[in-house]
DOLUMVEX-150087 format. One line per 5 residues: for each residue z, y, x of N, C-alpha, C. Coordinates in pm, whole numbers, plus 50000, padded with zeros to 5 digits. Atoms other than C-alpha are relative to their C-alpha. Example, Ala and Ser with C-alpha at 12.3 -4.5 7.8 and 13.67 -1.06 7.14 Angstrom:
<nodes>
50000 49881 50089 50780 49550 51230 50000 50120 50090  49994 49881 49918 50714 49894 51367 50073 50109 49923;
</nodes>
This chain:
<nodes>
50027 50112 50054 50573 16020 49876 49882 50017 49919  50125 49965 50057 50233 15988 49702 50027 50029 49838  49998 49957 50175 50170 16143 49329 49854 50029 49984  50121 49968 50051 49930 16158 49102 49964 50155 49968  50024 49859 49994 49748 16509 49111 49859 49975 49899;
50094 49940 50116 49455 16453 48842 49936 49828 49965  50030 50125 50075 49340 16172 48583 49900 50044 49939  50123 49933 50058 48971 16299 48533 49952 49936 49876  50058 50089 50097 48885 15975 48320 50085 49923 49957  49911 50105 50070 49094 15725 48125 49902 49870 49991;
49826 50066 49954 49193 15438 48143 50045 50020 50101  49941 49987 49840 49409 15512 48451 50150 49919 49952  49905 50060 50016 49720 15287 48451 50143 50022 50120  49940 50031 49899 50061 15306 48652 50140 49904 49947  49928 50097 50022 50305 15031 48683 50113 50013 50125;
49876 50012 49906 50646 15114 48865 50089 49900 49982  49956 50152 49962 50852 14830 48995 50110 50016 49875  49902 50032 50159 51049 14669 48702 49983 50089 49874  50048 49936 50152 50862 14877 48425 49913 49969 50000  50129 50030 50029 50598 14803 48213 49907 50085 50057;
50118 49886 50001 50247 14967 48250 50008 50069 49916  50057 49847 50056 50170 15302 48109 49901 50059 50026  50103 49933 49971 49903 15547 48093 50083 50083 50135  49945 49905 49893 49916 15762 48423 50005 50142 49962  49963 49845 50031 50061 16114 48416 49983 50080 50121;
50022 49909 49903 49955 16413 48626 50122 50026 50068  49872 50009 49959 50250 16463 48860 50118 49937 50033  49886 50134 49976 50436 16144 48869 49979 49995 50150  49969 50046 49866 50558 16055 49189 50025 49859 49992  50027 50128 50023 50500 15696 49291 50068 49929 50124;
49893 50042 49898 50764 15493 49477 49936 49882 50060  50051 50131 49954 50674 15173 49694 50017 49903 49848  50031 50089 50087 50586 14883 49492 49937 50015 49866  50048 49943 50131 50412 15093 49241 49847 49913 49993  50162 50066 50011 50057 14935 49087 49935 50078 49952;
50082 49916 50102 49781 15178 48975 49884 49916 49978  50099 50071 50058 49499 15038 48788 49909 50070 49926  50068 49936 50119 49215 15195 48648 49881 49872 49927  50089 50081 50040 48942 15028 48395 49859 50107 49986  50107 49894 49981 48583 15192 48401 50023 50062 49849;
50031 49931 49907 48504 15466 48335 50138 50092 50073  49862 49930 49962 48895 15539 48450 49983 50063 50129  49954 49914 49893 48973 15774 48745 50118 50023 50025  49887 49962 49982 49247 15864 48910 50045 50060 50153  49969 49906 49889 49340 16138 49175 50167 49979 50077;
49893 50035 49928 49612 16060 49454 50041 50109 50077  49974 49916 49859 49786 16312 49718 50094 49912 50067  49928 50078 49907 49952 16133 49996 50079 50102 50080  49898 49949 49973 50277 16241 50156 49942 50094 50129  50019 49905 49923 50079 16389 50446 49884 50092 49983;
50129 49902 50028 49827 16589 50262 49879 49941 49974  50146 50085 49989 49527 16331 50253 50007 49969 49844  50053 49982 50115 49407 16302 49916 49866 49906 49953  50101 50095 50024 49161 16032 49753 49980 49941 49831  50036 50014 50138 49019 15928 49403 49962 49844 49990;
50015 50140 50052 49050 15555 49280 49902 49979 49904  50116 50021 50076 48724 15448 49110 50032 49896 49900  49983 50090 50133 48682 15256 48784 50033 49841 50029  49973 50118 49993 48794 14903 48734 50068 49956 50137  49944 50025 49853 49016 14915 49064 50190 49967 49958;
49828 50043 49983 49377 14751 49145 50059 50052 50132  49938 49960 49917 49601 14960 49409 50133 49975 50014  49843 50035 50008 49954 14853 49528 50041 50090 50128  49914 49868 49967 50174 15142 49677 50093 49932 50075  49913 50038 49949 50392 15010 49968 50056 50135 50092;
49951 49887 49905 50618 15231 50209 49901 50062 50106  50102 49981 49860 50365 15234 50517 49872 49969 49957  50147 50026 49970 50048 15100 50356 49949 50060 49834  50048 50022 50108 49832 15122 50037 49882 49907 50022  50084 50085 50025 49665 14796 49939 49894 49974 49878;
50092 49998 50094 49340 14810 49761 49976 49850 49961  49995 50127 50014 49349 14466 49576 49858 49978 49934  50134 50011 50050 49010 14530 49419 49948 50157 49945  50030 49890 50062 48790 14800 49313 49945 50109 50186  50040 49889 49887 48682 15142 49547 50079 50086 49991;
49950 49843 49988 48816 15474 49672 49886 50054 50053  50122 49881 49991 48582 15740 49639 50029 50067 50138  49990 49900 49891 48545 15866 49989 49950 50158 50022  50039 49845 50024 48386 16172 49895 50110 50128 49982  49887 49938 50073 48702 16284 49762 50113 50006 50102;
49952 50019 49918 48896 16192 50076 49998 50114 50054  50010 49863 49896 49026 16537 50265 50065 49974 50107;
</nodes>
């Protein structure tokens, strides 16, 4: 399962299925149907189950599903993809 590995700047939020939006926390495991949202200058770094990592840029919205990541708006920082 994907998890949050760093929140270098805020605001950055997580909305788990059937739960209200709240600030993102390092170490948090993200289930399918989770939404991640950042506002400028917020950044959020994720580690995927396969070991790849990337940073979600400011003013972004990402939906995590079982087999895909749906970037609704914003950008992924490709420099941090490993």
